C-alpha positions in Angstrom: 19.3 -6.5 13.1 16.9 -3.4 12.9 19.7 -1.2 13.9 21.9 0.4 11.5 25.0 0.0 14.0 24.3 -3.8 14.0 23.8 -4.2 10.3 26.9 -2.1 9.7 29.0 -4.0 12.3 27.7 -7.4 10.8 28.4 -6.4 7.1 32.0 -5.5 7.9 32.5 -8.3 10.0 31.4 -10.7 6.9 33.4 -8.7 4.4 36.5 -9.0 6.5 36.0 -12.8 7.3 35.7 -13.4 3.6 38.6 -11.6 2.8 40.7 -13.1 5.6 39.6 -16.6 4.7 40.5 -16.1 1.2 43.7 -14.7 2.0 44.5 -17.4 4.3 43.7 -20.3 2.1 45.7 -18.6 -0.5 48.8 -18.2 2.0 48.4 -21.8 3.2 48.0 -23.2 -0.6 51.2 -21.0 -1.7 53.3 -22.1 1.5 52.2 -25.8 0.9 53.3 -25.4 -2.6 56.6 -24.0 -1.9 57.7 -26.0 0.9 56.4 -29.3 -1.4 58.5 -28.0 -4.3 61.3 -27.4 -2.0 61.1 -31.1 -0.7 60.9 -32.2 -4.4 64.2 -30.2 -5.3 65.8 -32.3 -2.4 64.4 -35.4 -3.8 65.6 -34.6 -7.0 69.1 -34.0 -6.0 69.3 -37.1 -4.1 67.8 -39.1 -7.1 70.2 -37.6 -9.7 73.5 -38.4 -7.5 72.3 -42.0 -7.2 71.4 -42.1 -10.9 74.7 -40.5 -11.9 76.6 -43.3 -9.9 74.6 -46.1 -11.8 75.5 -44.4 -14.9 79.1 -44.6 -13.8 78.5 -48.6 -13.5 78.7 -48.5 -9.7 77.8 -51.7 -8.5 74.3 -51.6 -6.5 76.0 -52.6 -3.2 78.6 -49.9 -3.4 76.1 -47.0 -4.3 76.7 -44.2 -1.7 73.4 -42.9 -0.2 74.1 -40.0 2.0 71.5 -39.2 4.9 69.6 -42.4 4.3 67.2 -41.7 7.3 66.1 -38.4 5.6 66.3 -39.5 2.0 65.1 -43.0 1.3 66.1 -44.6 -1.9 64.5 -47.3 -4.1 65.9 -48.3 -7.4 63.8 -50.4 -9.9 64.5 -51.9 -13.4 62.2 -51.8 -16.3 60.3 -54.8 -15.2 59.5 -52.9 -11.8 61.9 -55.3 -9.9 63.8 -53.7 -6.9 67.4 -53.9 -7.4 68.6 -51.8 -4.6 67.4 -49.8 -1.7 68.8 -47.5 1.0 69.7 -48.8 4.2 67.1 -49.7 7.0 64.2 -48.9 4.9 61.4 -51.0 5.8 58.4 -50.4 3.7 57.6 -47.6 1.0 54.6 -46.5 -0.9 54.0 -44.1 -3.7 56.7 -45.2 -5.9 54.9 -47.8 -7.8 55.9 -50.6 -6.2 56.0 -51.3 -2.1 58.6 -54.0 -2.2 62.1 -53.0 -0.2 64.0 -56.5 -1.0 66.2 -56.3 -4.0 65.6 -59.3 -6.4 68.4 -61.1 -8.5 68.3 -60.2 -12.1 70.3 -60.2 -14.9 70.8 -56.5 -14.7 73.1 -57.2 -11.5 75.8 -58.6 -14.0 76.3 -55.5 -15.8 80.0 -55.1 -16.6 80.9 -58.2 -14.3 79.3 -59.8 -11.3 78.0 -56.7 -9.3 75.5 -58.9 -6.8 78.5 -60.4 -5.1 80.2 -57.3 -4.6 83.8 -58.4 -6.2 86.4 -56.5 -7.6 85.5 -56.9 -10.9 88.8 -57.8 -12.7 89.5 -60.2 -15.3 91.6 -63.5 -15.3 94.9 -62.1 -16.6 94.8 -59.7 -13.7 94.5 -56.6 -15.9 93.5 -53.4 -14.4 89.6 -53.1 -13.9 89.5 -49.9 -16.2 90.9 -51.9 -19.2 88.5 -54.0 -21.4 89.6 -57.1 -23.3 90.9 -55.6 -26.5 93.2 -53.0 -24.4 91.2 -50.0 -25.6 90.8 -48.4 -22.1 87.9 -47.5 -19.8 84.4 -49.0 -20.7 81.8 -46.7 -22.1 79.6 -44.4 -19.6 75.8 -44.5 -19.2 73.6 -41.5 -18.8 71.0 -39.9 -16.7 67.8 -38.5 -18.0 67.7 -34.9 -18.0 64.2 -34.4 -18.6 61.8 -33.1 -15.6 61.5 -36.0 -13.0 58.3 -37.6 -12.1 56.9 -36.2 -8.7 54.7 -38.3 -6.4 53.9 -38.2 -2.6 54.0 -41.3 -0.4 55.2 -42.7 2.8 57.9 -44.6 4.0 59.2 -46.3 7.1 62.8 -46.2 8.0 63.9 -47.4 11.3 60.2 -48.4 12.2 59.3 -44.7 11.8 56.7 -43.9 9.4 56.7 -40.4 7.7 55.1 -38.6 4.4 57.6 -38.3 1.7 58.1 -36.3 -1.5 59.4 -38.8 -4.1 61.5 -37.9 -7.1 61.8 -40.6 -10.1 64.8 -40.1 -12.3 65.9 -42.7 -15.0 69.4 -43.6 -15.8 71.2 -46.1 -18.2 74.0 -48.1 -17.4 77.0 -48.7 -19.6 75.5 -52.1 -20.3 72.4 -50.5 -21.6 70.1 -51.3 -18.9 67.5 -48.6 -17.9 66.9 -48.2 -14.3 64.9 -45.5 -12.1 65.6 -44.0 -8.8 63.1 -43.0 -6.7 64.5 -40.7 -4.2 62.5 -39.2 -1.3 62.5 -36.1 1.0 60.5 -35.8 4.2 57.2 -33.6 4.2 57.5 -32.9 7.9 58.8 -29.3 7.5 56.0 -28.8 4.8 53.2 -30.2 7.5 54.7 -28.5 10.4 54.7 -25.2 8.9 51.2 -25.6 7.4 49.9 -26.9 10.6 51.6 -23.8 12.5 50.1 -21.4 10.4 46.7 -22.8 10.3 46.5 -22.9 14.0 47.5 -19.2 14.3 44.8 -18.4 11.6 42.2 -20.3 13.4 43.1 -18.5 16.6 43.7 -15.0 15.3 41.0 -15.1 12.7 37.8 -15.0 15.2 40.0 -12.3 17.5 40.4 -10.0 14.5 36.9 -10.4 13.8 35.9 -9.5 17.2 38.0 -6.6 16.8 36.5 -5.3 13.6 33.1 -6.1 14.7 33.8 -3.9 17.7 35.6 -1.0 16.1 32.7 -0.8 13.6 30.2 -0.9 16.0 31.8 2.0 18.2 32.8 4.0 15.0 29.1 3.8 13.6 27.6 4.5 17.1 29.7 7.7 17.1 29.0 8.7 13.6 25.3 8.1 14.2 25.1 10.1 17.4 24.2 13.5 15.9 21.6 11.5 13.9 19.9 10.3 16.9 19.9 13.9 18.2 18.3 15.1 15.0 15.7 12.1 15.6 14.9 13.0 19.1 14.4 16.9 18.2 12.3 16.1 15.2 10.2 13.9 17.6 10.0 16.8 20.0 8.9 19.2 17.4 6.2 17.1 15.9 5.0 16.5 19.5 5.1 20.3 20.3 4.0 21.5 17.0 6.7 24.3 17.4 8.0 24.8 14.1 10.3 27.6 15.1 12.6 25.1 16.9 15.5 23.6 14.8 17.6 20.4 15.0 21.3 20.6 16.2 23.7 21.0 13.5 27.1 19.1 14.1 30.5 21.2 13.5 31.5 18.6 11.0 31.3 19.0 6.9 30.2 15.3 6.5 26.7 13.9 5.3 25.0 14.2 8.9 25.6 17.9 8.9 24.2 18.5 5.4 21.2 16.4 6.6 20.9 18.6 9.6 21.2 21.8 7.4 18.7 20.7 5.0 16.3 19.4 7.8 16.5 22.9 9.1 15.9 24.5 5.8 12.8 22.1 5.5 11.4 23.2 9.0 12.0 26.8 8.1 10.0 26.4 4.7 7.6 24.5 6.5 7.1 27.3 9.0 6.9 29.8 6.5 4.3 27.8 4.5 2.2 26.9 7.8 2.5 30.8 8.7 1.4 32.0 5.0 -1.4 29.5 5.1 -2.6 30.9 8.6 -2.5 34.5 7.3 -4.5 33.2 4.2 -7.2 31.7 6.2 -7.2 34.8 8.2 -7.1 37.2 5.6 -9.5 35.1 3.4 -12.2 35.1 6.4 -11.7 38.8 6.8 -12.3 39.5 3.2 -15.3 37.2 3.3 -16.8 38.8 6.3 -17.0 42.2 5.0 -19.2 41.7 1.9 -21.4 38.7 3.6 -22.1 41.2 6.6 -23.2 43.9 4.0 -25.4 41.5 1.9 -27.0 40.3 5.0 -27.6 43.7 6.3 -29.2 44.9 3.0 -31.5 41.7 2.9 -32.5 42.0 6.5 -33.7 45.8 5.7 -35.3 44.7 2.4 -37.2 42.3 4.5 -38.4 44.6 7.0 -38.7 47.5 4.7 -38.8 46.4 1.1 -39.0 50.1 -0.3 -35.3 50.6 1.2 -33.8 47.3 -0.4 -30.7 48.2 -2.2 -31.0 45.8 -4.9 -28.0 46.9 -6.9 -25.6 47.1 -4.0 -26.8 43.6 -3.1 -25.9 42.3 -6.7 -22.4 44.1 -6.4 -21.8 42.5 -3.0 -22.7 38.9 -4.8 -20.4 39.5 -7.6 -17.6 40.3 -5.3 -18.3 37.2 -3.4 -18.4 35.4 -6.4 -15.1 36.9 -7.8 -13.5 36.3 -4.4 -14.4 32.4 -4.1 -13.3 32.0 -7.6 -9.8 33.6 -6.8 -9.6 31.4 -3.6 -10.2 28.3 -5.5 -7.6 29.0 -8.0 -5.1 29.7 -5.3 -6.1 26.4 -3.8 -5.6 24.6 -6.9 -2.3 26.3 -7.5 -1.1 25.7 -4.0 -2.0 21.7 -4.5 0.6 21.7 -7.4 -1.9 22.0 -10.4 0.2 22.1 -13.6 -1.2 24.2 -16.3 -1.9 22.5 -19.7 0.7 22.5 -22.3 -1.3 24.0 -25.6 0.4 26.3 -28.1 -1.3 29.8 -28.2 -0.7 33.1 -29.5 -0.4 35.5 -26.7 -0.8 38.7 -29.2 -4.2 37.1 -30.3 -5.3 36.3 -26.6 -4.4 40.2 -25.6 -6.5 41.4 -28.1 -9.2 39.0 -27.5 -9.2 40.0 -23.5 -9.3 43.8 -24.5 -12.1 43.3 -26.8 -14.5 41.9 -24.1 -14.1 44.6 -21.5 -16.7 46.9 -22.6 -17.2 48.6 -18.9 -13.6 49.8 -18.4 -13.4 53.2 -16.8 -10.5 54.3 -18.9 -10.2 52.8 -22.9 -7.2 50.4 -23.2 -4.8 51.0 -26.0 -3.6 47.8 -27.7 -0.1 47.7 -29.2 0.4 44.2 -30.8 2.5 44.1 -34.0 0.7 42.2 -36.8 3.6 40.4 -38.3 4.9 39.2 -34.6 5.2 35.8 -33.6 4.0 35.4 -30.0 3.3 31.8 -29.7 3.9 30.3 -26.1 2.9 27.0 -24.6 0.4 27.2 -21.5 -3.2 27.2 -20.4 -5.2 29.7 -22.0 -7.6 30.2 -19.4 -5.0 30.9 -16.8 -2.9 33.2 -18.8 -6.4 35.0 -19.9 -6.6 35.5 -16.0 -3.2 37.0 -15.5 -4.0 39.5 -18.4 -7.2 40.4 -17.0 -5.9 40.6 -13.4 -3.1 43.1 -14.7 -5.7 45.2 -16.6 -7.7 45.3 -13.8 -5.0 46.7 -11.5 -4.3 49.3 -14.1 -7.7 50.4 -14.6 -7.9 50.8 -10.8 -4.8 53.1 -10.5 -4.5 54.9 -13.8 -5.6 58.5 -14.3 -6.4 58.6 -18.0 -4.3 56.1 -19.9 -4.0 52.3 -19.9 -1.6 50.8 -22.5 -1.0 46.9 -23.2 1.8 45.7 -25.8 3.4 42.6 -26.7 6.7 42.0 -28.2 9.5 39.3 -28.4 12.8 39.4 -26.3 16.0 37.8 -26.3 16.1 34.0 -26.3 12.4 34.1 -28.0 10.7 35.1 -25.0 7.5 36.7 -25.4 6.9 40.0 -23.3 3.4 41.5 -22.1 3.5 45.1 -20.9 0.7 46.6 -19.3 1.4 50.4 -18.2 -0.7 53.2 -16.8 -0.2 56.8 -15.7 -1.1 56.5 -12.2 1.1 57.2 -8.9 3.2 53.9 -9.7 4.5 51.3 -7.2 7.2 52.7 -4.6 10.4 50.5 -5.0 10.2 49.4 -1.4 6.7 47.9 -2.1 7.6 46.1 -5.6 7.8 42.7 -4.1 5.0 42.9 -1.3 2.2 43.9 -3.9 2.7 40.2 -5.0 1.8 38.8 -1.6 -1.6 37.5 -1.0 -4.2 40.0 0.3 -1.6 42.9 0.3 -3.1 46.1 -0.6 -1.4 49.6 -0.7 -3.0 52.6 1.3 -4.7 53.9 -1.9 -6.3 50.6 -2.7 -7.9 49.8 0.5 -11.5 50.8 -0.5 -14.0 48.0 -0.6 -15.1 49.4 -3.8 -12.1 50.2 -5.6 -9.5 48.1 -3.8 -10.2 44.4 -4.6 -9.5 41.7 -2.5 -5.3 41.7 -2.7 -5.3 38.6 -4.7 -5.0 39.4 -8.4 -1.4 40.3 -8.6 -0.7 37.1 -6.3 -2.5 35.0 -8.7 -0.7 36.4 -11.6 2.6 36.0 -10.4 1.9 32.3 -9.6 0.5 31.4 -12.8 3.6 33.0 -14.6 5.9 31.1 -12.4 4.1 27.8 -13.3 4.5 28.7 -16.9 8.1 28.9 -16.6 8.1 32.9 -16.8 8.2 35.8 -14.2 5.9 38.9 -13.3 7.9 42.1 -12.5 6.8 45.6 -11.9 8.7 48.8 -12.6 8.3 52.4 -13.8 6.5 53.6 -17.0 7.4 56.1 -18.9 4.1 58.0 -18.5 5.3 58.0 -14.7 2.7 55.3 -13.6 3.4 51.4 -13.2 4.8 49.1 -15.8 3.8 45.4 -15.2 5.9 42.8 -17.6 4.8 39.3 -17.8 7.9 37.6 -19.7 7.0 33.9 -20.8 9.2 31.3 -22.8 8.4 31.1 -26.6 7.0 28.0 -27.9 9.7 27.4 -30.4 
């Protein structure tokens, strides 16, 4: 049961089995009810025929009972005594009394002597249809028109016992005697039909369930075959550590095809991430090697010749190492998914504060922040200050004579910080590349002026994690214009 195919086949088989069993039971119950009602209707017809004869004052021994072998009849009076039965009836049950021998009773003398089967004429030889005062035919009885009572029982006719459906109809004779006619109809047809259907279901149901299980197994195996191919290829990729490989994509447009495409997209992203990580480690090692080698050289020279120690250079290399380590640590935290704290702060005040603390800039920074502006954003004060500082450092590195920083509000309540310079600008084909890690343009590759190529990468990552974006374009002064756009706190 660890296989999806097995679970799918078992689940489909169980569902179909429950549905078929429910449907089969419903069919059997409906079939039995219909056939039982049909037998009850036949019994009612026979019972009403006999009751009609009793209402017409037909003597008991002259009652016409058609098809007595299939429709046994028993007639009882109000006291439960049997007054008439059909021919060859040997035993009966289900009618309230199991006696099949008529008992002499006062009811047998209605309108004359009925037990002896006489003609019923009077002493003066008048017609049977005339009464003593010459008024014509005697009165008619009646048959109860209400729904008859139905019961199930057995009857033995000619030494053959079978199940019957009995209908009980009441009739009143012209003499006012109330009789009950119990007439039966055989249930053999109902039992045979139900048995046949039940047998067919018992044979067909297991076969149908086997077909359902087999078809489900085959269809599931065919549907999951691409999944197995994806699994094998993923296992091979994991074993070989070759992230350039891709899983096979089926030509269908179903969920499996979408799974394969998503898996390949994940592999592509993973390959790019691993490659970026490798380049990051290589570039970081390269950037760290230069100041460490320079610092070691200066210390070794100072140890051998103290008078030649370049103390300012050693301090500068140490500061550069410290800044590079801080940048690498921040990038590591950003890559680990660190989310900035969401505190409200005034971006205009933050810009003024950052500019006021920059006392050693080569070019004075011009600040353009309206006093009446609403520049509140939500984010990390330290990380946003780092972004502004990195943008100002980049502008100082490339500007000729002017660096300007401004803050304004844009559409939808966004706050925009723009840092411009009058340097050479950024070529259009390089405007996305400069935001990659350890990327420096040709005029920024010197150790003293160029930096490590991490400032803009850090700035864009921080902007993205604050829900904003960082772009570069042309400034009116002819240099570069960097715009940091952040959503307003309102």
